[in-house]
C-alpha positions as a LaTeX table, in Angstrom:
\begin{tabular}{lrrr}
\hline
Residue & $x$ (\AA) & $y$ (\AA) & $z$ (\AA) \\
\hline
Met1 & 35.82 & 33.91 & 32.64 \\
Ala2 & 34.34 & 30.59 & 32.77 \\
Ala3 & 31.01 & 31.59 & 31.79 \\
Ser4 & 31.92 & 34.44 & 28.85 \\
Arg5 & 33.98 & 30.55 & 27.47 \\
Glu6 & 30.83 & 28.09 & 27.91 \\
Lys7 & 28.50 & 30.96 & 25.51 \\
Pro8 & 30.44 & 30.58 & 22.58 \\
Ala9 & 30.35 & 26.47 & 23.21 \\
Leu10 & 26.63 & 25.91 & 23.59 \\
Lys11 & 26.54 & 27.94 & 20.23 \\
Ala12 & 28.37 & 25.92 & 18.32 \\
Val13 & 26.54 & 22.44 & 19.63 \\
Asp14 & 23.21 & 24.16 & 18.69 \\
Gly15 & 24.68 & 25.23 & 15.11 \\
Ser16 & 26.24 & 22.01 & 14.50 \\
Asn17 & 22.42 & 20.53 & 15.38 \\
Arg18 & 20.93 & 22.66 & 13.03 \\
Lys19 & 23.54 & 21.53 & 10.60 \\
Arg20 & 22.59 & 17.90 & 11.14 \\
Gln21 & 18.92 & 18.34 & 10.98 \\
Arg22 & 19.19 & 20.31 & 7.67 \\
Met23 & 21.19 & 17.55 & 6.00 \\
Ser24 & 19.33 & 14.96 & 7.67 \\
Ala25 & 15.82 & 17.16 & 5.73 \\
Arg26 & 18.09 & 17.22 & 2.62 \\
Gly27 & 19.14 & 13.55 & 2.86 \\
Gln28 & 15.24 & 12.59 & 2.83 \\
Gln29 & 14.43 & 15.00 & $-0.10$ \\
Arg30 & 17.14 & 12.61 & $-2.16$ \\
Lys31 & 16.27 & 9.83 & $-0.93$ \\
Ala32 & 12.75 & 10.14 & $-1.98$ \\
Lys33 & 13.48 & 11.40 & $-5.49$ \\
Ile34 & 15.72 & 8.20 & $-5.83$ \\
Leu35 & 12.62 & 6.25 & $-4.68$ \\
Ala36 & 10.40 & 8.53 & $-6.71$ \\
Ala37 & 12.33 & 7.29 & $-9.71$ \\
Ala38 & 12.94 & 4.04 & $-9.41$ \\
Thr39 & 8.98 & 3.28 & $-8.97$ \\
Lys40 & 8.49 & 5.04 & $-12.58$ \\
Leu41 & 10.91 & 3.30 & $-14.57$ \\
Phe42 & 10.33 & $-0.40$ & $-12.63$ \\
Leu43 & 6.73 & $-0.13$ & $-13.25$ \\
Ser44 & 7.08 & 1.34 & $-16.97$ \\
Glu45 & 10.15 & $-0.55$ & $-17.82$ \\
Gly46 & 10.26 & $-3.54$ & $-15.46$ \\
Tyr47 & 13.00 & $-4.81$ & $-13.18$ \\
Gly48 & 15.89 & $-6.80$ & $-15.06$ \\
Glu49 & 15.29 & $-3.51$ & $-18.08$ \\
Thr50 & 15.62 & $-0.86$ & $-15.29$ \\
Ser51 & 19.55 & 0.34 & $-14.87$ \\
Ile52 & 21.01 & 1.83 & $-12.20$ \\
Asp53 & 22.18 & 4.32 & $-14.30$ \\
Ala54 & 18.93 & 5.49 & $-15.31$ \\
Ile55 & 17.21 & 5.82 & $-11.92$ \\
Val56 & 20.52 & 8.03 & $-11.26$ \\
Glu57 & 20.43 & 10.01 & $-14.25$ \\
Lys58 & 16.26 & 10.51 & $-13.45$ \\
Ser59 & 16.70 & 11.26 & $-9.86$ \\
Gly60 & 19.80 & 13.58 & $-10.28$ \\
Gly61 & 22.73 & 13.13 & $-7.86$ \\
Ser62 & 25.45 & 10.07 & $-8.01$ \\
Lys63 & 25.92 & 6.21 & $-8.02$ \\
Ala64 & 27.35 & 6.90 & $-4.46$ \\
Thr65 & 24.67 & 8.73 & $-2.88$ \\
Leu66 & 21.94 & 6.08 & $-4.20$ \\
Tyr67 & 24.30 & 3.26 & $-2.86$ \\
Ser68 & 24.47 & 5.23 & 0.62 \\
Tyr69 & 20.68 & 4.46 & 0.95 \\
Phe70 & 19.93 & 1.33 & $-1.27$ \\
Pro71 & 23.19 & $-0.84$ & $-1.17$ \\
Thr72 & 21.84 & $-2.94$ & $-3.93$ \\
Lys73 & 19.25 & $-2.49$ & $-7.01$ \\
Ala74 & 17.24 & $-5.24$ & $-5.12$ \\
Asp75 & 17.50 & $-3.23$ & $-1.75$ \\
Leu76 & 15.86 & $-0.66$ & $-3.79$ \\
Phe77 & 13.14 & $-2.63$ & $-5.50$ \\
Arg78 & 11.95 & $-4.08$ & $-1.86$ \\
Ala79 & 11.64 & 0.05 & $-1.05$ \\
Val80 & 9.82 & 0.41 & $-3.92$ \\
Val81 & 7.12 & $-2.23$ & $-3.54$ \\
Asp82 & 6.96 & $-1.16$ & 0.40 \\
Ser83 & 6.04 & 2.03 & $-0.53$ \\
Ile84 & 3.47 & 1.39 & $-2.72$ \\
Val85 & 2.12 & $-1.02$ & $-0.74$ \\
Thr86 & 1.72 & 1.08 & 2.78 \\
Thr87 & 1.07 & 3.86 & 1.34 \\
His88 & $-2.71$ & 3.87 & 1.63 \\
Glu89 & $-4.52$ & 2.91 & 5.12 \\
Asp90 & $-7.57$ & 0.97 & 4.98 \\
Pro91 & $-10.56$ & 2.70 & 6.86 \\
Glu92 & $-11.24$ & 1.55 & 9.66 \\
Leu93 & $-13.82$ & $-1.32$ & 10.30 \\
Arg94 & $-15.54$ & $-0.38$ & 13.83 \\
Ser95 & $-19.07$ & 0.76 & 13.03 \\
Leu96 & $-21.87$ & $-1.40$ & 14.45 \\
Asp97 & $-24.64$ & 0.99 & 13.68 \\
Asn98 & $-24.48$ & 1.00 & 10.09 \\
Ile99 & $-23.04$ & $-2.20$ & 8.52 \\
Arg100 & $-23.55$ & $-1.57$ & 5.25 \\
Asp101 & $-22.11$ & 2.09 & 4.89 \\
Thr102 & $-18.91$ & 0.84 & 6.36 \\
Leu103 & $-18.81$ & $-2.59$ & 4.45 \\
Val104 & $-19.26$ & 0.06 & 1.06 \\
Ile105 & $-16.59$ & 2.28 & 2.50 \\
Phe106 & $-13.90$ & $-0.56$ & 2.92 \\
Ala107 & $-15.12$ & $-2.08$ & $-0.42$ \\
Glu108 & $-14.54$ & 1.74 & $-2.56$ \\
His109 & $-11.25$ & 1.80 & $-0.70$ \\
Arg110 & $-10.06$ & $-1.34$ & $-1.81$ \\
Leu111 & $-11.19$ & $-0.85$ & $-5.28$ \\
Arg112 & $-9.45$ & 2.53 & $-6.09$ \\
Ile113 & $-6.27$ & 1.35 & $-4.84$ \\
Val114 & $-5.91$ & $-2.13$ & $-6.12$ \\
Phe115 & $-6.75$ & $-1.60$ & $-9.31$ \\
Ser116 & $-5.33$ & 1.97 & $-9.61$ \\
Arg117 & $-2.64$ & 2.54 & $-12.48$ \\
Asn118 & 0.50 & 1.75 & $-10.15$ \\
His119 & $-1.20$ & $-0.89$ & $-8.15$ \\
Arg120 & $-2.01$ & $-2.84$ & $-11.53$ \\
Ala121 & 1.60 & $-2.34$ & $-13.09$ \\
Leu122 & 2.49 & $-3.40$ & $-9.60$ \\
Met123 & 1.03 & $-6.79$ & $-9.63$ \\
Arg124 & 2.53 & $-7.57$ & $-12.82$ \\
Leu125 & 5.70 & $-6.71$ & $-11.79$ \\
Ile126 & 5.62 & $-8.76$ & $-8.60$ \\
Ile127 & 4.45 & $-11.56$ & $-10.48$ \\
Ser128 & 7.34 & $-11.84$ & $-13.29$ \\
Glu129 & 9.73 & $-11.21$ & $-10.63$ \\
Arg130 & 8.37 & $-13.60$ & $-8.29$ \\
Asn131 & 11.47 & $-16.10$ & $-8.77$ \\
Arg132 & 13.93 & $-13.93$ & $-8.79$ \\
Phe133 & 12.38 & $-12.34$ & $-5.62$ \\
Pro134 & 10.30 & $-14.65$ & $-3.84$ \\
Asp135 & 10.86 & $-12.75$ & $-0.51$ \\
Ile136 & 9.43 & $-9.30$ & $-2.31$ \\
Ala137 & 6.60 & $-11.71$ & $-3.26$ \\
Arg138 & 5.77 & $-12.95$ & 0.10 \\
Met139 & 6.13 & $-9.06$ & 1.44 \\
Tyr140 & 3.64 & $-7.77$ & $-1.10$ \\
Tyr141 & 0.86 & $-10.60$ & 0.03 \\
Glu142 & 1.37 & $-10.01$ & 3.77 \\
Gln143 & 1.17 & $-6.32$ & 3.54 \\
Gly144 & $-1.87$ & $-5.96$ & 0.87 \\
Pro145 & $-3.84$ & $-9.30$ & 0.18 \\
Leu146 & $-3.59$ & $-11.15$ & 3.68 \\
His147 & $-3.66$ & $-7.73$ & 5.36 \\
Gly148 & $-6.95$ & $-7.03$ & 3.54 \\
His149 & $-8.24$ & $-10.25$ & 4.52 \\
Thr150 & $-7.37$ & $-10.36$ & 8.12 \\
Val151 & $-8.79$ & $-6.52$ & 9.03 \\
Leu152 & $-11.99$ & $-7.54$ & 6.97 \\
Arg153 & $-12.01$ & $-11.31$ & 9.10 \\
Asp154 & $-11.59$ & $-9.32$ & 12.19 \\
Tyr155 & $-14.38$ & $-7.11$ & 11.57 \\
Phe156 & $-16.83$ & $-9.75$ & 10.72 \\
Glu157 & $-15.61$ & $-11.81$ & 14.17 \\
Val158 & $-16.93$ & $-8.64$ & 16.07 \\
Leu159 & $-20.11$ & $-8.59$ & 13.93 \\
Ile160 & $-20.52$ & $-12.46$ & 15.03 \\
Glu161 & $-20.30$ & $-12.12$ & 18.47 \\
Lys162 & $-22.55$ & $-9.07$ & 18.24 \\
Gly163 & $-24.95$ & $-11.08$ & 16.98 \\
Leu164 & $-25.49$ & $-8.38$ & 13.86 \\
Leu165 & $-24.31$ & $-10.93$ & 10.91 \\
Asp166 & $-25.59$ & $-14.84$ & 10.87 \\
Ile167 & $-22.16$ & $-16.23$ & 9.76 \\
Arg168 & $-20.84$ & $-19.10$ & 10.97 \\
Ser169 & $-16.78$ & $-18.60$ & 9.78 \\
Ala170 & $-15.44$ & $-15.44$ & 9.72 \\
Asp171 & $-13.11$ & $-16.36$ & 7.41 \\
Glu172 & $-15.51$ & $-18.12$ & 4.72 \\
Ala173 & $-17.35$ & $-14.85$ & 4.56 \\
Cys174 & $-14.09$ & $-13.09$ & 4.31 \\
Glu175 & $-13.28$ & $-15.00$ & 1.06 \\
Phe176 & $-16.51$ & $-14.74$ & $-0.17$ \\
Phe177 & $-16.77$ & $-10.63$ & 0.02 \\
Arg178 & $-13.09$ & $-9.96$ & $-1.55$ \\
Gly179 & $-13.87$ & $-12.82$ & $-4.49$ \\
Met180 & $-17.43$ & $-11.06$ & $-5.40$ \\
Leu181 & $-15.62$ & $-7.57$ & $-4.79$ \\
Met182 & $-12.32$ & $-8.34$ & $-6.79$ \\
His183 & $-11.88$ & $-11.48$ & $-8.71$ \\
Gln184 & $-13.36$ & $-10.97$ & $-11.89$ \\
Leu185 & $-12.14$ & $-7.52$ & $-12.11$ \\
Tyr186 & $-8.12$ & $-9.72$ & $-11.19$ \\
Ile187 & $-8.68$ & $-11.43$ & $-14.19$ \\
Glu188 & $-9.82$ & $-8.44$ & $-16.38$ \\
Gln189 & $-7.10$ & $-6.26$ & $-15.06$ \\
Leu190 & $-4.47$ & $-9.12$ & $-15.84$ \\
Tyr191 & $-5.20$ & $-11.16$ & $-18.58$ \\
Leu192 & $-7.33$ & $-8.32$ & $-20.74$ \\
Asp193 & $-5.54$ & $-5.10$ & $-19.68$ \\
Ala194 & $-8.77$ & $-3.31$ & $-19.16$ \\
Ser195 & $-9.35$ & 0.30 & $-17.98$ \\
Pro196 & $-8.89$ & 1.16 & $-14.43$ \\
Leu197 & $-12.25$ & 1.55 & $-12.91$ \\
Ser198 & $-13.63$ & 5.18 & $-12.77$ \\
Pro199 & $-15.36$ & 6.13 & $-8.98$ \\
Glu200 & $-18.43$ & 5.75 & $-10.41$ \\
Glu201 & $-17.93$ & 2.56 & $-11.10$ \\
Ala202 & $-16.45$ & 1.42 & $-8.11$ \\
Gly203 & $-19.07$ & 3.33 & $-5.87$ \\
Val204 & $-21.88$ & 0.65 & $-7.81$ \\
Lys205 & $-20.15$ & $-2.06$ & $-7.24$ \\
Ala206 & $-18.96$ & $-1.54$ & $-3.80$ \\
Arg207 & $-22.94$ & $-1.36$ & $-3.66$ \\
His208 & $-23.70$ & $-3.85$ & $-5.62$ \\
Val209 & $-21.48$ & $-6.47$ & $-3.53$ \\
Val210 & $-22.28$ & $-5.45$ & $-0.04$ \\
Asp211 & $-25.76$ & $-5.46$ & $-0.70$ \\
Arg212 & $-25.65$ & $-9.03$ & $-2.20$ \\
Phe213 & $-23.20$ & $-10.03$ & 0.47 \\
Leu214 & $-25.39$ & $-8.70$ & 3.61 \\
Glu215 & $-28.53$ & $-10.80$ & 1.82 \\
Ala216 & $-26.68$ & $-14.39$ & 1.87 \\
Tyr217 & $-25.75$ & $-13.55$ & 5.70 \\
His218 & $-29.33$ & $-12.67$ & 6.66 \\
Gln219 & $-28.45$ & $-9.32$ & 8.89 \\
Ser220 & $-30.11$ & $-9.48$ & 11.85 \\
Ala221 & $-29.60$ & $-5.76$ & 12.97 \\
Thr222 & $-31.62$ & $-2.90$ & 11.58 \\
Glu223 & $-29.04$ & 0.36 & 10.14 \\
\hline
\end{tabular}
């Protein structure tokens, strides 16, 4: 009798677990829809002009569901910024055999991400809301520009240690490289609303910058 009573109990537990898993999957889908709707509206309309009602209407569901994931509009804004900045990982900078190609791949990737339509709209939004949300501006800076600087600087430090590039300061070399790669484009994108770079344009720009950089820092390794 004891054994016969245990089997239904085990089935009940298994069924409950499956139900919770299904609910969790549905919850994640619902959260993703809310985040996608908020992203489109924040980037196109701005933070102040986007209402919770508009986000609910675009994503479906209810305010109660939205607030269960994002207690405030500011929390939702933070999640939007975080999702955009952390979606794309930088290529690994490890190769010591072909420095030029490694840097070109890294540079092309940064150009495609930073000057994409979504990221360009995000930069403008971050700047416009910096006074209201200094913590979000700092989060964007740390996860975006600062992270990119750190990844590149660490690679340069390895190249210095191996004697592959004649660099006195990895930080200075990093600023030089990133400045050549992106400074003028930043100006044109922010002030002139220039069109995003095509893949071909990004490739040409990346190769030109890398070649000028390697000439300036007297590469000593044969590639």
